[in-house]
N, C-alpha and C positions, 0 to 999 in steps of 0.2 A: 504493500500500500504506500510506503514512504517513497519508493522509487517512482511510482506512478505520479504522486503529487509533485515531486521535484521536476519531473519532465513537463508536467502541466504548467508550473510556474515559469519555466524557461521559454514558453511560447510568447509571441507578440500579445499585447494587452487584449486586443479584440478577440483573438483566438482563445485566450485564457478565460475571458468572461463567458464566451459562448460555450466552452467546454463545461465550466462550472454550472451554467444554467441547465444544460442538458442533463448533467449528473443529478442535480436537485430534482428535476422533473421526473427522472426515472425512479428516484427514491419515493417521491410522493405517489406515483402511480402504483408501484409495488406495495406500498403500505396500505393504500386503499383496497387493493385486491385481497390482501391478507385479512383485513378487518371485515370485509363483506362476505368472506367465505363462510358457508354454513358450518356450525359447530357439530361435534359428535357427542352424543350423550354417553355418560358412563353406564356400564351395565347396571340394570336395575333401576335406572332413573327415568324410564319412559313415562310420559304423562299417563295418569290413570292406572298405574300398576302399583302393587303393594309388595313389600318384602318383609319377612321376619327378620328383625334386627337384633333380637336379644330377649332376655327374660324380663318381664314386667312383674307386677304384683302377683303373688301366688304362683310364680313360675310361668305365667301366661306370656306367650310371645307378644311383643309390642309390634305395632304396624307402622312402617314408614311409608307414607303416601305422598306422591308428588302431584296427584291430580286433586280432585275436589272431594274425594271420599272421606278424608279424615283431616283433622287439624295437625299441627306440627308435633304435638305431643302424643299422637296416636289415638286421641279420644274423639269419638264421633261428635260432630256439631249438628244437632237437629235443625233442619230447615225451619225457618219461621213460617207459621201457618195459623189460620183462624179455624177454630174447631167447628164453628157453624157459620151459616151465611150463604151468600150466593157464589157459586163457582165463578172464578174470573176467566174471561176470555184471554188466553195466553198465546204467545207466538207458537207456531208449529214446532213440535218437538224435534230434536235432532234425530237423524237416521241412525237406528241401532245397527251395530256391526257385529262381527264375530260369528258369521254364519247364519244369523237369524234372517228368515225370508221377509222381505219388505211387504208390509200389509196395507200400504196406503190406498191402493185401489181395490174396490169391491170388498167381499167378505172372506176372511181367512180363518180356517178351522184348526183347532188343536184337538188332540185325542188324549183322553185320560186313561192311560194303560192300554195295551194292545193284546191283552191276555187271550181273548176269545176271537180275535180276527183270524180267519182261516187263510185269507189271501192278502197279505200286506202289500203286494205289488199292485193290487187293484186300487189302492188308496193313493197311489202316486199322483200328484197334482191336485188332490182333494184335501189332504191333511198336510199341514206345514210344520207341525210341532207335535211331538209325542212325549207326554209326561209319564214317567215310570215305564219306559220301554223295556220289554224283556231282553232285548238285544240292542246293541249300539247300531246294528244294521236292521232297523225296523222298516218303516215306510220309506221307500226310496226317495231321496231328496229332502226328507223331513229332518228337522233339528231334533235330535234324540237326547232326552234327559233321563238319567239314572234315577233310582229310588233308594232313599235311605231314611229310616225313622230318625227323628232328631235327638231323642234322649234314650234310645234303646237300640239294641243291635238285632238285626235280622228283619225279615219281612213276615208278618204273621200269616199271610196267604201261602207262603212257600215253606214255612217252618224256619225256626231260628238258625242262624249260622253257628251259634255256640249256645249250648244249653246252659241253664243256670247252674247245673251241677258242675259243668266245666269251669265256670267262673268261681264257684265255691272252692274248687280244688286248686285253681291256678291264681286267681285274683279276687279273693273274698272281699278285699277292701274296696273294690270297684262297684259293688252291688248297692243300690239305693233302696232303702226300706221306708215304710210308713213310720209314724211316730210310735207305734207299738213295738218297734224294734224287732219285729218278727216277720211281717208281711212284706214281701217285695212290692215296690210301687209299680206294678204292671199297669200298662195303659191299654184301653180299648178291649180288655178281656183277652189280649194276646199273650202267648207264652214268651215273648221276647224279653230279654233281660234288661231291666232298667239300670242304667249306668250313671256314674258320677261325672257329669260333664264339666265340673269345676277342676277335675284332675287332668293335668297336661298329659300324663301317661296314657290315660284313656283316649284322649283325642289323637295322640300319635298312633295308638293301636288301631283306631278306626281309620286313620289316614292310610296306614300300611295295609290293613286287611280289606278295606272297602273302597276308599276313594281312589287310590292310585291304581288298583286293578281296573276300576271302571274307566279311568282316563286312558289306561293302556289299551283297553278293549275298543276304544274309539268313540265313547260318548262325548258329545259336545258340551253337555251341561251336567253338573252334579246336583241332583235334586234332594231336598230335605223336606220331609212331611211333618205336618202337625206342629208348626211353630205357634206357640201361644203365650199370652201374658198372664194366664191364670194357672195355678198349681192344681190342675184338675185331678190328678192322680195322687194327691196328698204326699208328694215326695217330702222326706223329712231329713234323713241322714244315712250314714254308713258306719261300719266298724273299721277301725284301722288294723294294721297288720298284727297288732298285739291283742286284738279283740275288744278294744275300748270304743265305746260309742262316740261318734263325731256328728254333732248336729249341724246340718246345713241350712235348713229352712224351718219355719214354724209348723209346717204341715197344713196350714190353712189355705183356702182357695186363693185369696188375695194376699200376696206376700211380696213386698218390694225387693227382698233379697233374692227371691226366685226370679223376678223380672230382671234384676241386674245380672244374674248368672246367665240368663238366656241371651242378653245383649253381649256379654263377654264371650259366651260360646260362639255367637255369630261372628264377632270380630276375629276371633282366633282361627276358626275354621276357614273363614274367607281368606285370611292371610296365608294360611298353610297351603291351601289349594292354589292361590295365585302365585305363591313363591315356587311351587312345583311346576306349574304351567299357567302362565298369565293369560293364555287364550281361552281357557276353560271358563264357561259361565257358571256361576253359582245361582241355583234356583231354589226358592223357598215357597212352600205352601203356607201362607197365613192369610187369615180373613180379617179385614180391617173392621175395627170397632171405633166409631167416631168418639166415644167417650174416653178412649185411651189413645188419642192421637199422638201424644208425646212418645209413648212406647214404640209405636210403629214407625214414627219418623226417625227414632234412634236406630231401628233395625234396618232401615232402607239402605244405608251405605254398604251393607254387607250382603246385598243380594243384587244380582244382575237381572234376574227374571223373577217376577212375582206371579205365583199361581193362587187364585182366590176361589175357594169352593163356595163361599157365600154368595158371590156375585150380586146381581140385582134382584135375586129371588129368595134371599134368606135361607139358603141351603134347601130350598124346596119345602119350606114350612107349610104344612097342610092347612093351617089356620089363616095364614096371610103371607103368600109367597112374593112379597114386594118389599122394597125399601122406599120410604117416602119422606117428604118434609125435610127437616134439618139433617136427618141421617143420610138421605139421598144427596143433599148438597155437600155434606162433608165427605162422603164417599167419592163423589165425582171430583171434588177438589184434590183428594188424596191421589186419585188415579191420574189427574193432570200433573200433579207434583212428581210422581215417580216416572211418568213418561217424559216429562220435561227434562229429566236427568238422563234420558237416553236408555232407560231400562225397558225390558220386555215385559209384557203383561198377558197372562192367560186367564180369561174370565170363564168360570164354570157357572152357568145358569142352570141349576137343578130345578125341576118342576115336581110337584107332589106325585104326579102320575106319569107313567111312560106314554100315556095318550096325551100328547101336547096339543093344545088348542091353537087356533090361528091367532087369537088374542095374546096368549102366552108367548108364542113365537115372536110376534111383532113387538111385544114389550122388550124381549131380550135383544132382538136385532136393532131396534131403534136406539136403545141405550148404548149398545156396542158401537154403532155407527156415530153416535153423538160424541163419544170420547176417543175413538180409535185414532192411533197414530201409525208409526212406521213398523212397530213390532207388537201388534195387538192381536191376540187369537181368542177364539170363542168356541165353546161347546154348549149345546142345549140338550139336556138329557133328563130322564126321570131321576128321582132321588137315588143317589149312589149307583146309577146305572152305568157303571164304568167297564172298561175292557173290551167294548165292542163299538163299532162305528154305526151311527144312525144318521142316514142322509135325509135331508128335507129339501123340497124344491125351492124354498125361500132362500137357502144358502147361495143359490146360483144366480140371483138377480144381478144384472149389470148396472149397478148404481154408480160406478165410476169412482172418481177421486173427490175428496173434500174441496170445496171452493172457499175455504176459510175455516175459522174456528167456530166452535159452538157459541151461540148467542142466546140471550134471553129476550123474548118478546112477550111482554105481559106475563101471563101465568104459565107460558110454555117455554121450553128450551128447544132450539132448533138448529139445524145445520144444513147448508145447501151442498149438494153434490153435483158433479158434472152430468150425472145421469138421473138425478132425482132430488129428493128432499126428505129429511127425517125430522120428527117432532116428538117430544116426550112431555107428558103432564105428570109430574111426580107428587101431586097433591094426594092427600089421604082420602078426601071425600068430595072435592069440588071439581066439576067439569071445567073445561077450558076451551074457549073459541080461538082458533088459529087462522090468521089471515095468510093465504097462500099467494106467492108472487105470480102464479099462472096456473092453468089447469094441469092436473097430474092424473096418473093412473094408480089405483090402489093395487096391492098384490093380488087381489081377486079379479082385477081387470076393469073395475068401475072407474068412470071419470069423475073427478071431484074438483071443485073450484074453491072450497072452503072446508074447514074441519071443525068438528066439535068433539074434542077428546074427552072421554070420561076420566074420572080420577084414576090414578096409577095406570096409565095406558100410554102406548106408543104407536106411532104410525110411520111406516116406510112407504114412500111414494116414488113412482118412477115417471120420467118424462114420457109424454104421449108419443 
């Protein structure tokens, strides 16, 4: 470098100045190119991914998240929301990724279990998502989700993977009992062993024995059933390795400690799965209760797909299979919130009977089309009528794509589609007059220029 500068100074003044100017210009250009070059992320720092970074309280892995799933200290920050009131018209949700089929046009179906389907190939193009698929290679082209009970091991329909005798012999300190310290806290009358989900060793066992094999088999989503905020099965505690009783919960139905353990379980399992394979979707079956909005909002960061068996029909409650009023408003707001975060949604609308009326079908479809975004799936079945595909002509109407978000017009909520129009009256007892922008055809083929929707009713209309 010194020799070069000495030779440069020996040149005539005008040549010297020109050479210096060129040299400075080259430095400026090269510096600009370097600064504008795209950077490379360090492993594990991709936006929206999580990694297990160490042991937190009680040995639970803490979550390091660079997206919006968690705050810097690994604690979920519940989104702000109003428990009741009118659902807000929000911008169109982001397109969900990761193999989920885009549902923005027309009606897209999910299947709750494929146990009794004799010809899965026949459902190609009809079913886009399978919850609890018997095999990762279920309906061709569909997004397949595995099945795991959330607090117990094994599937009651297929028999437990490990009997309670096996746990008594190998891991007696993992078994959770009721407060009588004798009765295992079985759920749903199943023989599946209730496990201590606050124990990191238990979660690692489940990861090794269930979740990783499911991922290796080719499932695109790992599903967890029966997520709840109430201690329905009166879980209370366990015995340690020395036979001493360890109390975990009060044994009461409503127990804040139990709720906290469910949230911690969700955070930990989500982090473990994402650390193993960030592309895998975590799916949870939980049914929103508007009186416990805070709990569900805290669970949302730890699920990529929500399956809701309650749907718009209260689990097919034979006395009143509808949600209405403030409950409807809060439920719709919650669905907007989770879809606004780019999450998938599978709505189960169960009806009291397998004989589904046209009014029941239209209530289910109208609500679905009202809130549907890019990864929203639907099934309409009789109560617990799972494992088989039931086709309906209404599923196949060409209603097109939304022409905006849901809006409220007086007593009704409505949404325009490129091929039609949907409206819902979520009132408990009051009918509702709906003004239509032009004439439409009903699903039965009649021409209508106005609507008078009965209470808790929906309408799906098609362009003439």
